[in-house]
One Martini backbone bead per residue (centre of mass of N, CA, C, O) as a GRO file, in nm:
protein
  337
    1MET     BB    1   2.156  -3.863 -22.360
    2PRO     BB    2   2.037  -4.116 -22.219
    3GLU     BB    3   2.020  -4.429 -22.231
    4PRO     BB    4   1.828  -4.671 -22.256
    5THR     BB    5   1.688  -4.872 -22.044
    6GLN     BB    6   1.835  -5.186 -21.926
    7GLN     BB    7   1.758  -5.527 -21.876
    8THR     BB    8   1.857  -5.822 -21.762
    9ALA     BB    9   1.783  -6.074 -22.010
   10PRO     BB   10   1.658  -6.268 -22.220
   11ALA     BB   11   1.686  -6.244 -22.580
   12ALA     BB   12   1.421  -6.395 -22.672
   13LEU     BB   13   1.287  -6.140 -22.512
   14THR     BB   14   1.161  -5.811 -22.606
   15LEU     BB   15   1.092  -5.481 -22.468
   16VAL     BB   16   0.954  -5.188 -22.632
   17THR     BB   17   0.916  -4.855 -22.499
   18GLY     BB   18   0.719  -4.571 -22.612
   19SER     BB   19   0.595  -4.249 -22.756
   20GLU     BB   20   0.852  -4.214 -22.940
   21GLU     BB   21   0.896  -4.319 -23.247
   22LEU     BB   22   1.196  -4.264 -23.312
   23LEU     BB   23   1.315  -4.397 -23.053
   24VAL     BB   24   1.195  -4.675 -23.097
   25GLU     BB   25   1.324  -4.731 -23.369
   26ARG     BB   26   1.618  -4.704 -23.274
   27ALA     BB   27   1.613  -4.922 -23.056
   28THR     BB   28   1.537  -5.153 -23.244
   29ARG     BB   29   1.770  -5.124 -23.446
   30SER     BB   30   1.997  -5.164 -23.237
   31LEU     BB   31   1.931  -5.453 -23.165
   32VAL     BB   32   1.961  -5.577 -23.447
   33GLU     BB   33   2.254  -5.485 -23.490
   34GLU     BB   34   2.371  -5.634 -23.250
   35TRP     BB   35   2.288  -5.920 -23.351
   36ARG     BB   36   2.423  -5.906 -23.636
   37ARG     BB   37   2.717  -5.908 -23.538
   38GLY     BB   38   2.674  -6.220 -23.437
   39ASP     BB   39   2.455  -6.255 -23.701
   40PRO     BB   40   2.457  -6.200 -24.038
   41GLU     BB   41   2.193  -6.415 -24.094
   42LEU     BB   42   1.964  -6.270 -24.006
   43ASP     BB   43   1.598  -6.319 -23.970
   44VAL     BB   44   1.390  -6.050 -24.048
   45HIS     BB   45   1.070  -5.950 -23.895
   46GLU     BB   46   0.810  -5.701 -23.963
   47LEU     BB   47   0.502  -5.634 -23.772
   48GLY     BB   48   0.181  -5.579 -23.716
   49VAL     BB   49  -0.088  -5.683 -23.538
   50ALA     BB   50  -0.288  -5.677 -23.788
   51ALA     BB   51  -0.087  -5.902 -23.944
   52LEU     BB   52  -0.153  -6.110 -23.712
   53HIS     BB   53  -0.212  -6.452 -23.733
   54LYS     BB   54  -0.296  -6.759 -23.710
   55GLY     BB   55   0.030  -6.916 -23.700
   56ASP     BB   56   0.252  -6.703 -23.769
   57LEU     BB   57   0.456  -6.710 -23.533
   58ALA     BB   58   0.548  -7.004 -23.561
   59VAL     BB   59   0.675  -6.956 -23.840
   60LEU     BB   60   0.870  -6.710 -23.780
   61VAL     BB   61   1.039  -6.875 -23.540
   62SER     BB   62   1.142  -7.057 -23.740
   63PRO     BB   63   1.390  -7.195 -23.878
   64SER     BB   64   1.586  -7.148 -24.134
   65LEU     BB   65   1.725  -7.301 -24.408
   66PHE     BB   66   1.977  -7.081 -24.393
   67GLY     BB   67   2.035  -7.034 -24.053
   68GLY     BB   68   1.902  -6.791 -23.942
   69THR     BB   69   1.802  -6.604 -23.693
   70PRO     BB   70   1.502  -6.535 -23.572
   71VAL     BB   71   1.335  -6.211 -23.613
   72VAL     BB   72   1.057  -6.059 -23.432
   73VAL     BB   73   0.873  -5.761 -23.501
   74ILE     BB   74   0.612  -5.621 -23.291
   75THR     BB   75   0.377  -5.383 -23.351
   76GLY     BB   76   0.114  -5.239 -23.160
   77ILE     BB   77   0.045  -5.337 -22.861
   78GLU     BB   78  -0.149  -5.091 -22.779
   79LEU     BB   79  -0.405  -5.226 -22.942
   80LEU     BB   80  -0.443  -5.441 -22.714
   81LYS     BB   81  -0.719  -5.526 -22.575
   82ALA     BB   82  -0.917  -5.701 -22.377
   83ASP     BB   83  -1.113  -5.663 -22.628
   84ALA     BB   84  -0.969  -5.739 -22.919
   85GLY     BB   85  -1.136  -5.833 -23.151
   86GLU     BB   86  -0.985  -5.810 -23.452
   87LEU     BB   87  -0.711  -5.878 -23.262
   88GLY     BB   88  -0.737  -6.169 -23.144
   89ASP     BB   89  -0.517  -6.333 -23.286
   90ALA     BB   90  -0.277  -6.171 -23.183
   91ALA     BB   91  -0.327  -6.204 -22.883
   92ASP     BB   92  -0.315  -6.514 -22.882
   93GLU     BB   93  -0.036  -6.552 -23.004
   94ILE     BB   94   0.129  -6.394 -22.793
   95THR     BB   95   0.032  -6.530 -22.534
   96ALA     BB   96   0.122  -6.815 -22.610
   97TYR     BB   97   0.423  -6.751 -22.654
   98LEU     BB   98   0.490  -6.640 -22.363
   99LYS     BB   99   0.469  -6.931 -22.228
  100ALA     BB  100   0.682  -7.045 -22.483
  101PRO     BB  101   0.958  -6.941 -22.577
  102SER     BB  102   1.194  -6.945 -22.811
  103PRO     BB  103   1.544  -7.008 -22.793
  104ASP     BB  104   1.586  -6.969 -23.133
  105ALA     BB  105   1.457  -6.681 -23.088
  106ARG     BB  106   1.360  -6.331 -23.156
  107VAL     BB  107   1.138  -6.121 -22.971
  108VAL     BB  108   0.975  -5.804 -23.044
  109LEU     BB  109   0.795  -5.579 -22.839
  110VAL     BB  110   0.595  -5.291 -22.936
  111HIS     BB  111   0.518  -5.006 -22.725
  112GLY     BB  112   0.348  -4.678 -22.773
  113GLY     BB  113   0.164  -4.642 -22.542
  114GLY     BB  114  -0.053  -4.642 -22.295
  115GLN     BB  115  -0.312  -4.864 -22.160
  116SER     BB  116  -0.294  -5.060 -22.367
  117GLY     BB  117  -0.155  -5.386 -22.352
  118LYS     BB  118  -0.091  -5.473 -22.049
  119ALA     BB  119  -0.110  -5.781 -22.053
  120VAL     BB  120   0.138  -5.824 -22.232
  121LEU     BB  121   0.344  -5.679 -22.060
  122THR     BB  122   0.313  -5.855 -21.808
  123ALA     BB  123   0.381  -6.127 -21.943
  124ALA     BB  124   0.663  -6.048 -22.041
  125ARG     BB  125   0.784  -5.981 -21.764
  126LYS     BB  126   0.728  -6.259 -21.636
  127GLY     BB  127   0.909  -6.397 -21.876
  128GLY     BB  128   1.187  -6.216 -21.878
  129ALA     BB  129   1.211  -5.964 -22.028
  130ARG     BB  130   1.377  -5.751 -22.202
  131GLU     BB  131   1.412  -5.395 -22.132
  132VAL     BB  132   1.325  -5.103 -22.338
  133THR     BB  133   1.329  -4.759 -22.238
  134THR     BB  134   1.199  -4.479 -22.367
  135PRO     BB  135   1.149  -4.165 -22.384
  136SER     BB  136   0.836  -3.986 -22.232
  137PRO     BB  137   0.748  -3.695 -22.251
  138ARG     BB  138   0.481  -3.472 -22.130
  139SER     BB  139   0.542  -3.208 -22.056
  140ARG     BB  140   0.647  -2.916 -22.177
  141GLY     BB  141   0.911  -2.910 -22.013
  142GLU     BB  142   1.007  -3.197 -22.085
  143VAL     BB  143   1.015  -3.160 -22.388
  144ARG     BB  144   1.214  -2.931 -22.401
  145ALA     BB  145   1.450  -3.068 -22.254
  146HIS     BB  146   1.470  -3.310 -22.444
  147ARG     BB  147   1.525  -3.152 -22.711
  148GLU     BB  148   1.782  -3.018 -22.626
  149GLN     BB  149   1.938  -3.282 -22.575
  150PHE     BB  150   1.895  -3.408 -22.851
  151ILE     BB  151   2.056  -3.202 -23.011
  152ARG     BB  152   2.324  -3.239 -22.865
  153ASP     BB  153   2.346  -3.545 -22.931
  154GLU     BB  154   2.348  -3.527 -23.238
  155PHE     BB  155   2.616  -3.372 -23.242
  156GLY     BB  156   2.789  -3.558 -23.057
  157ALA     BB  157   2.784  -3.809 -23.252
  158HIS     BB  158   2.978  -3.607 -23.452
  159GLN     BB  159   3.169  -3.426 -23.290
  160ARG     BB  160   2.982  -3.177 -23.230
  161ALA     BB  161   2.864  -2.828 -23.196
  162ILE     BB  162   2.608  -2.647 -23.001
  163ASP     BB  163   2.478  -2.380 -22.883
  164ARG     BB  164   2.232  -2.256 -22.692
  165ASP     BB  165   2.118  -2.058 -22.908
  166GLY     BB  166   2.099  -2.272 -23.131
  167VAL     BB  167   1.893  -2.451 -22.996
  168THR     BB  168   1.671  -2.239 -22.965
  169ALA     BB  169   1.648  -2.167 -23.269
  170LEU     BB  170   1.564  -2.449 -23.365
  171LEU     BB  171   1.300  -2.464 -23.202
  172GLU     BB  172   1.173  -2.203 -23.316
  173ALA     BB  173   1.175  -2.303 -23.620
  174LEU     BB  174   1.066  -2.633 -23.583
  175GLY     BB  175   1.016  -2.737 -23.312
  176THR     BB  176   0.944  -3.080 -23.158
  177ASP     BB  177   0.997  -3.260 -23.388
  178LEU     BB  178   1.219  -3.516 -23.422
  179ARG     BB  179   1.254  -3.542 -23.729
  180ASP     BB  180   1.313  -3.249 -23.789
  181LEU     BB  181   1.558  -3.225 -23.598
  182SER     BB  182   1.729  -3.451 -23.714
  183GLY     BB  183   1.752  -3.336 -24.002
  184ALA     BB  184   1.880  -3.066 -23.923
  185CYS     BB  185   2.132  -3.174 -23.785
  186ALA     BB  186   2.243  -3.325 -24.031
  187GLN     BB  187   2.271  -3.078 -24.212
  188LEU     BB  188   2.459  -2.906 -24.033
  189VAL     BB  189   2.688  -3.111 -24.009
  190SER     BB  190   2.737  -3.124 -24.321
  191ASP     BB  191   2.760  -2.795 -24.388
  192VAL     BB  192   2.903  -2.717 -24.105
  193PRO     BB  193   3.234  -2.692 -23.982
  194ASP     BB  194   3.143  -2.538 -23.739
  195ARG     BB  195   3.009  -2.397 -23.496
  196VAL     BB  196   2.679  -2.378 -23.390
  197ASP     BB  197   2.455  -2.103 -23.415
  198ARG     BB  198   2.212  -1.876 -23.448
  199ASP     BB  199   2.300  -1.764 -23.723
  200VAL     BB  200   2.299  -2.032 -23.871
  201VAL     BB  201   2.005  -2.115 -23.818
  202THR     BB  202   1.876  -1.863 -23.939
  203ARG     BB  203   1.987  -1.903 -24.227
  204TYR     BB  204   1.837  -2.185 -24.266
  205TYR     BB  205   1.524  -2.149 -24.103
  206SER     BB  206   1.364  -1.875 -24.027
  207GLY     BB  207   1.254  -1.836 -24.346
  208ARG     BB  208   1.050  -2.065 -24.349
  209ALA     BB  209   0.735  -2.074 -24.474
  210GLU     BB  210   0.635  -2.359 -24.384
  211ILE     BB  211   0.666  -2.294 -24.086
  212THR     BB  212   0.513  -2.021 -24.052
  213GLY     BB  213   0.250  -2.128 -24.182
  214PHE     BB  214   0.164  -2.304 -23.933
  215ALA     BB  215   0.087  -2.066 -23.755
  216VAL     BB  216  -0.158  -1.989 -23.920
  217VAL     BB  217  -0.311  -2.260 -23.896
  218ASP     BB  218  -0.329  -2.282 -23.592
  219ALA     BB  219  -0.502  -2.030 -23.555
  220LEU     BB  220  -0.735  -2.116 -23.738
  221LEU     BB  221  -0.804  -2.400 -23.593
  222ASP     BB  222  -0.849  -2.247 -23.311
  223GLY     BB  223  -1.046  -1.986 -23.411
  224ASN     BB  224  -0.826  -1.744 -23.502
  225THR     BB  225  -0.866  -1.559 -23.772
  226ALA     BB  226  -0.740  -1.283 -23.713
  227HIS     BB  227  -0.455  -1.390 -23.649
  228ALA     BB  228  -0.407  -1.537 -23.914
  229LEU     BB  229  -0.425  -1.282 -24.090
  230ALA     BB  230  -0.194  -1.126 -23.958
  231LEU     BB  231   0.028  -1.331 -24.018
  232ALA     BB  232  -0.007  -1.338 -24.326
  233ARG     BB  233   0.055  -1.037 -24.374
  234GLN     BB  234   0.339  -1.043 -24.259
  235LEU     BB  235   0.455  -1.244 -24.459
  236VAL     BB  236   0.392  -1.094 -24.722
  237ASP     BB  237   0.532  -0.819 -24.641
  238SER     BB  238   0.821  -0.987 -24.610
  239GLY     BB  239   0.810  -1.182 -24.893
  240THR     BB  240   0.624  -1.415 -24.880
  241ASP     BB  241   0.507  -1.678 -25.034
  242PRO     BB  242   0.185  -1.816 -25.058
  243VAL     BB  243   0.226  -2.112 -25.140
  244PRO     BB  244   0.344  -2.245 -24.870
  245VAL     BB  245   0.101  -2.159 -24.698
  246VAL     BB  246  -0.112  -2.323 -24.848
  247ALA     BB  247   0.035  -2.592 -24.805
  248ALA     BB  248  -0.001  -2.588 -24.498
  249VAL     BB  249  -0.305  -2.591 -24.499
  250ALA     BB  250  -0.343  -2.854 -24.658
  251LYS     BB  251  -0.197  -3.042 -24.462
  252GLN     BB  252  -0.374  -2.987 -24.207
  253ILE     BB  253  -0.649  -3.055 -24.327
  254ARG     BB  254  -0.588  -3.345 -24.405
  255THR     BB  255  -0.515  -3.442 -24.123
  256LEU     BB  256  -0.780  -3.369 -23.987
  257ALA     BB  257  -0.964  -3.548 -24.163
  258ARG     BB  258  -0.822  -3.821 -24.101
  259VAL     BB  259  -0.846  -3.811 -23.791
  260ALA     BB  260  -1.156  -3.766 -23.768
  261GLY     BB  261  -1.203  -4.061 -23.923
  262ALA     BB  262  -1.073  -4.199 -23.688
  263PRO     BB  263  -1.032  -4.391 -23.436
  264ARG     BB  264  -0.999  -4.315 -23.093
  265ASN     BB  265  -0.844  -4.596 -23.000
  266VAL     BB  266  -0.605  -4.493 -23.146
  267SER     BB  267  -0.300  -4.420 -23.121
  268PRO     BB  268  -0.101  -4.161 -23.207
  269THR     BB  269   0.142  -4.329 -23.300
  270THR     BB  270  -0.007  -4.521 -23.491
  271LEU     BB  271  -0.153  -4.309 -23.665
  272ALA     BB  272   0.100  -4.159 -23.757
  273ARG     BB  273   0.220  -4.400 -23.907
  274GLU     BB  274  -0.019  -4.440 -24.108
  275LEU     BB  275  -0.012  -4.120 -24.212
  276GLY     BB  276   0.281  -3.984 -24.206
  277VAL     BB  277   0.311  -3.842 -23.921
  278ALA     BB  278   0.327  -3.677 -23.641
  279ASP     BB  279   0.223  -3.708 -23.326
  280TYR     BB  280   0.145  -3.406 -23.273
  281ALA     BB  281  -0.052  -3.386 -23.517
  282VAL     BB  282  -0.265  -3.575 -23.400
  283LYS     BB  283  -0.319  -3.429 -23.134
  284ARG     BB  284  -0.409  -3.162 -23.259
  285ALA     BB  285  -0.639  -3.274 -23.436
  286ARG     BB  286  -0.804  -3.381 -23.191
  287ASP     BB  287  -0.852  -3.100 -23.073
  288TRP     BB  288  -1.006  -2.987 -23.335
  289ALA     BB  289  -1.236  -3.188 -23.430
  290PRO     BB  290  -1.499  -3.098 -23.262
  291ALA     BB  291  -1.522  -2.822 -23.457
  292TRP     BB  292  -1.580  -3.043 -23.696
  293THR     BB  293  -1.747  -3.109 -23.971
  294PRO     BB  294  -1.772  -3.265 -24.266
  295GLY     BB  295  -1.875  -3.010 -24.414
  296ALA     BB  296  -1.651  -2.814 -24.324
  297LEU     BB  297  -1.416  -2.979 -24.443
  298ALA     BB  298  -1.513  -2.970 -24.735
  299VAL     BB  299  -1.489  -2.666 -24.766
  300ALA     BB  300  -1.185  -2.647 -24.699
  301ILE     BB  301  -1.079  -2.832 -24.925
  302ARG     BB  302  -1.196  -2.680 -25.170
  303ALA     BB  303  -1.069  -2.401 -25.108
  304THR     BB  304  -0.772  -2.496 -25.113
  305ALA     BB  305  -0.763  -2.598 -25.403
  306ALA     BB  306  -0.839  -2.328 -25.536
  307THR     BB  307  -0.603  -2.160 -25.409
  308ASP     BB  308  -0.369  -2.315 -25.527
  309ASP     BB  309  -0.430  -2.225 -25.815
  310ALA     BB  310  -0.425  -1.918 -25.769
  311VAL     BB  311  -0.117  -1.892 -25.652
  312LYS     BB  312  -0.008  -2.048 -25.932
  313GLY     BB  313  -0.177  -1.832 -26.159
  314GLY     BB  314  -0.497  -1.771 -26.149
  315GLU     BB  315  -0.405  -1.505 -25.990
  316VAL     BB  316  -0.290  -1.191 -25.914
  317GLN     BB  317  -0.415  -1.180 -25.614
  318ARG     BB  318  -0.265  -1.378 -25.393
  319ALA     BB  319  -0.310  -1.252 -25.114
  320TYR     BB  320  -0.616  -1.249 -25.135
  321ALA     BB  321  -0.657  -1.553 -25.168
  322LEU     BB  322  -0.548  -1.625 -24.890
  323GLU     BB  323  -0.747  -1.461 -24.719
  324ARG     BB  324  -1.004  -1.595 -24.829
  325LEU     BB  325  -0.938  -1.873 -24.720
  326LEU     BB  326  -0.934  -1.806 -24.418
  327VAL     BB  327  -1.224  -1.705 -24.402
  328THR     BB  328  -1.366  -1.959 -24.505
  329ILE     BB  329  -1.264  -2.150 -24.284
  330GLY     BB  330  -1.358  -1.988 -24.039
  331ARG     BB  331  -1.662  -2.005 -24.114
  332ALA     BB  332  -1.693  -2.310 -24.121
  333ARG     BB  333  -1.633  -2.344 -23.821
  334ALA     BB  334  -1.846  -2.134 -23.703
  335THR     BB  335  -2.100  -2.293 -23.877
  336ARG     BB  336  -2.139  -2.536 -23.734
  337ALA     BB  337  -2.374  -2.785 -23.635
   0.00000   0.00000   0.00000
């Protein structure tokens, strides 16, 4: 994968942009590590725009009594709208700073994508900010190609190899979430001494019930209860324990409920960071949310909790308990007000 594009400009101000949270985090961490090699006493502060209040930035960029160069990483620039509202202090602080950045400090502004925060981006660029742009694939084809290259690069960083079929198998097993793929690559590099192929990936991941369980939930929340039931029966008939399938249902329902209750103007990347889930999980939940009322979600949450107890020993017919859960959730969605 090509390195993030970088433009030569004063290091006092740096702009990191991109919609892929993991790549943005890595790019930011790489900058700090680069600077730390030249200044081991670097004084690093990281905070979101919501935590930035009037006067804070001036304090953070002031030289430390212990002599380390101040580095301030401000995330969530995409939250700053033209009418900043509750984030007015942060917008004012950053805008004022951009007019006269301190030459003795390094400030990193992190923008997670989207249309908001453009005024800050423009001001930073006019101020000569060094820019680090991370990949932000949009179409399904772009995402697929990017993930394939990402996997190869993860192996290449350890001077290891994975063949084309192995890459395909890993995507089939885990999907496109970068954190899942990164963790899987690290595990395979650590555990497998030879070249990784489809057989190796299949041995490690294709039987993971928590992964296949999400296919059941996706069908269910898409409104296709019959398909969800068919997939669940296939899993159970193949020997899959219902417990991790119910766990997958619980995880997706919780995410859906939390996303449905969050403001729509918060970017998927920021909301994903706050909820501790992947960007794509937020985007999927937002697609599902219009079909769910608070009452329907409450029914789904209660039914999932009861079924969790049932499949962990409360009932003998655990497969039946799982199917009953899927029907209950499907009906809750279908009968929304």
